[in-house]
N, C-alpha and C positions, 0 to 999 in steps of 0.2 A: 275567325274568333281570335282576338288579340289577347295580350297579357291581362288587360284590365277586366275583360269579360271573364277570363279564367279565374281571376282573383275573386270576383263577385260570386261566381258559381261555387267556388270552394267555401266562401263564407256562408253561402246559403245551405250547402250540404253539411258543413261543420261550423256551426255558429260559435264564435269565440266566447269563452267564459270570462268571468270577472277576474279570475286569477291567472289567465293565460298570458304568456309573454313570449316573444321571439328571442329574447336575450337569455343566454345561459346563466348569467349572473342572477337573474330574477327567479330562476327555477328553484324549487324547494331543495334544501340540502338533504343528502341521504341521511337516514336515521343513524344515530350512533350505534344502536344495537338492533339487529334484525333477527327475525326468527325464520327459519326455513326447515323444510323436511329433509332429513338425511336419508341415506339409502336404507336404513333400518326402519324408517317410518316415524322416528322420534323427532321432536323439535330440537333443532341445534341452534345455539346462539352464535352469531357471527359478530366479532368485534372488529371495528375499524380502528385506524390509528388514533383518530380523535377520541373515540370512546376509551381506548386504553390509557391515553394521557389523562382523561378526566377521572378514571377510576384510580389511577396511580396518585393523582393529586388529592382525591378525597380520602383515600386510605393511607396515604403517605408510605406506600410500599411499591416496590418495583415488580411488575408482572413478568414472569418468566415465560417466554413463548416456546411451545413445544412443537417441533417440526415433525411432520408425518414422514413415513418411510419413503414415500414418493418424492417429497421435497428434499430429503437428505440425499437421495440418489442423484438429484440434479446438481448438487453442489460439486464444485471443482475438487475440494478437499474437505476433510472432516476436521473438527477442532482438535481431536486427539492426535491427528497426524502432524500438527504444528508443534515444533520443538522450540521453546524459547531459549535464546542464548543466555547462559548464566552470566550474571554480572556480580562483581565483588561488592560486598556491603559498603566498603569505603568509597566506591565509585558512586553508589546511590546517595549516600549521605554527604558527599563532597559538595561544598557550597560554591566552588569555583565555577566560572562560566564555561559552558560547553561550546567550543568554537564551531564555526561552519566548516564543513569539509566535503570534498568530492572524491568519489571512487571511480577510477578508470582502469580498464584492462589493457595490457600492453602485449603486443605480439611481435616477435622477431621474424622477419621474412627475408628470404634470400632471392637470388636471381630466378631460381626455378619457380618461386611462388609469385613474384611480382610480374615477370615478363613471360615466362614459358608456361606458367600455371600447371606445372607438373607435380607440385608438392601436394601433400595430403591435408594441408591446413585449410580451414574454413573461417568465415568471419565470426563464428561463434566463440563464446568465452572459453569453451572447452579446448580451443586451439591457442589460447593465450598463455604465455609462460609466466607473466608477472602481473601484479596488481599494484596500481599507483594510487596512493592516498594523498591528496593535497589539502592541507589544513591551514585555514586563514587565521592568523594570530596577530592582529593589529595591536601595536603597543608593547610587544614583547621583544626581547633580544636573545640572541643565541646562547650566551652563557647561562641563562636561567632556565633553559629548556632541557628536559630529561625525557628520553625516548627509550622505552623498554619493549622489546619484541620477543614474544614467545611463539611456540608452535601454533597457538590457537588465537592470539589476539595481539594488538598493539596498544600500549598505554603511554599517552603523552601527557606530561605534567609541566607546568610552569607556575610562577607566582600568581598569574591571572587566570589561566585556563587549565582544564582537565578534560581529557578525551580518552575514552576506552572503546575501541572498535574490534569486535570479534571477527575472525576471518571465516569465510564460507568453507574453506579447506585448510588443511595444515600447510605450513610454509617451511622453507629452508631458512631458518633464522640466521644461520652463519653467512648466507649470501645476501641478506637484506642490507639496505643502505638508506640513509636519510640525508637530505640536502636542504640547507636553510638559505632562502633568498632575502637578503636584508632590505632590498629596495621595495619589494612587495609584501614583506612580512608573511611569507608563505613557507610552511614546512612541507617538503615533499618526501614521503616515505615510500620506498619501492621494495616490495617483497616478492619472492619467487615461490610460486605455488607448488605444492607436493601432493599430487592426486594419484588415485589408484591406477588409472588407465593412461597416464602420461606416456608410457613407453609405446602404447599403440597409437595415440594421437600425434606423437612427434616422430 
C-alpha cells in the first residue's frame, strides 16, 4: 500500500468538511474571550492579549493585570525590589541633548595575575577597581565642558550637551580624572570605586 492509497483511505474514514484546511492561516482564530471551569467549578473568563487591547480601546482605559502568587514566585525580582536612581529636577527638565556614552570597567593586574594566576582577581566587575565612562560629544570643545563628580554620580555639562550618570557604588572622587580627546571629541571620565568588600576582593 503506497502513499496514494493511504491518502484515499484516510479521506474515506475522515471525509473533509467544507471549512477544513491544511493551512494554519486558514484555521479559525481563537476567540477573544473564552470561558472555562476553574478549580472551584465556577466559570472563569480568560482574556487573551487581543481581547485586552480591544477592551482598552473601547473603554479608553488601561487594564491592570494582576499576577497570581505562583506567577510572582517565578519572577526573578519583584517591582518593589527595584530602586530607581534619583535624578535632579534640573536634569529632567534640561532641554540640552543627552550624549551617547559607554561604561566600561577597568582592572589593574600584575605579573601574579597575568602569568602566574596566583592572584585573587576574577574577570567579574567585583574585581575591577575603576569604572571608565566614555562620552561622545561631537561639536564641543574642552573650554566649554564642565565635569562635576560626587560620591554618587557624575554630571557633565556643556553648551550643547547635558549628562547625569549615577554610579552603582560610591567612588573616591578625589582620585577621579577626566581626559578630553580633541581628535575624536570624546570625554573619558575614570572613577575609582569604593565598595564594602574591596579589602577582601583585593
